[in-house]
Structures are given as structure tokens and as C-alpha cells.
C-alpha positions in Angstrom: -3.6 -18.8 30.5 -3.2 -20.5 27.1 -0.6 -18.1 25.7 2.7 -18.3 27.4 4.6 -16.0 25.0 3.1 -12.7 26.3 0.9 -12.0 23.3 -2.4 -11.9 25.2 -2.7 -8.1 24.5 -2.0 -8.4 20.7 -5.0 -8.6 18.3 -5.2 -11.3 15.7 -6.6 -8.7 13.3 -4.5 -7.6 10.3 -3.2 -4.1 10.2 -3.0 -4.3 6.4 -6.7 -5.2 6.1 -7.6 -2.4 8.5 -5.6 0.1 6.4 -7.2 -1.1 3.2 -10.7 -0.9 4.7 -10.0 2.5 6.3 -12.3 5.0 4.7 -14.6 7.9 5.8 -17.5 5.4 5.9 -15.9 3.4 8.7 -15.6 -0.1 7.3 -12.3 -0.5 9.2 -14.3 -0.1 12.5 -16.6 -2.9 11.6 -13.6 -5.1 10.7 -11.9 -4.3 14.1 -15.1 -4.7 16.1 -15.0 -1.2 17.3 -17.9 1.1 18.0 -18.6 4.1 15.8 -18.8 2.5 12.3 -22.5 3.3 12.0 -21.9 6.8 13.1 -19.2 7.3 10.5 -21.6 6.0 7.8 -24.2 8.5 8.8 -21.8 11.4 9.1 -20.3 10.6 5.7 -23.7 10.6 4.0 -24.7 14.0 5.3 -22.8 16.8 3.4 -22.5 19.2 6.3 -21.1 16.5 8.7 -18.7 14.9 6.2 -15.7 16.9 7.5 -16.2 15.2 10.9 -16.2 11.8 9.3 -13.0 12.8 7.4 -11.3 13.8 10.6 -12.2 10.5 12.3 -10.9 8.7 9.2 -7.5 10.5 9.3 -7.1 9.9 13.0 -8.0 6.2 12.7 -5.7 5.8 9.7 -2.8 7.4 11.6 -3.4 5.2 14.7 -3.5 2.1 12.5 -0.3 2.8 10.6 1.5 3.9 13.8 0.5 0.8 15.7 -1.7 2.6 18.3 -5.1 1.2 17.0 -6.9 -1.3 19.3 -9.7 -3.7 18.3 -13.0 -4.1 19.9 -11.5 -6.2 22.7 -8.9 -3.5 23.6 -6.0 -5.5 22.0 -3.4 -3.7 20.0 -3.4 -4.3 16.2 0.2 -4.9 15.3 0.4 -7.7 12.7 0.5 -6.5 9.0 -0.6 -10.0 7.8 -3.1 -12.3 9.3 -1.7 -14.1 12.4 -2.1 -17.8 12.1 
């Protein structure tokens, strides 16, 4: 293993960027490399399914702020700024 400091399960993605991109249209999911971004776009465009997209948005936002959000590789997003 290259990383000897135990950070192999921590994402290099920025929590701040994910929060700023967090919206009912799912841009944060594309940034994090997670599935479901396209689904959120479709759900937000249809009036009768917009509440579903809003619920997904609020759940994702809570998970991001609380430190429970994972990226597409299953790594936890914890850094507020970009990890260099």
C-alpha cells in the first residue's frame, strides 16, 4: 500500500464543493462519482416527481454535512477543502 497513514478509506473529494453543488438536480452526485445523478435530473424536471428529488437532495445534503457521504469508490468524504 502506498498510504501508510491509514487514509485509504478517505476520499480526496471536497465536502465544501459537494455542499455547494448539492441541489435537487443532483450535480453533487456527478462530482462525487455516485450513481443517481441522472435520475435526480429527470425527477426534478417532472412536476409530479419533484418531491422525490427534493427528499433525495435533503438526505444527501445531511449526509454530506454530517460526514456520512461516500464517493463513487465508497470512500468517506471528510475534507472541507481539496486534499493536496
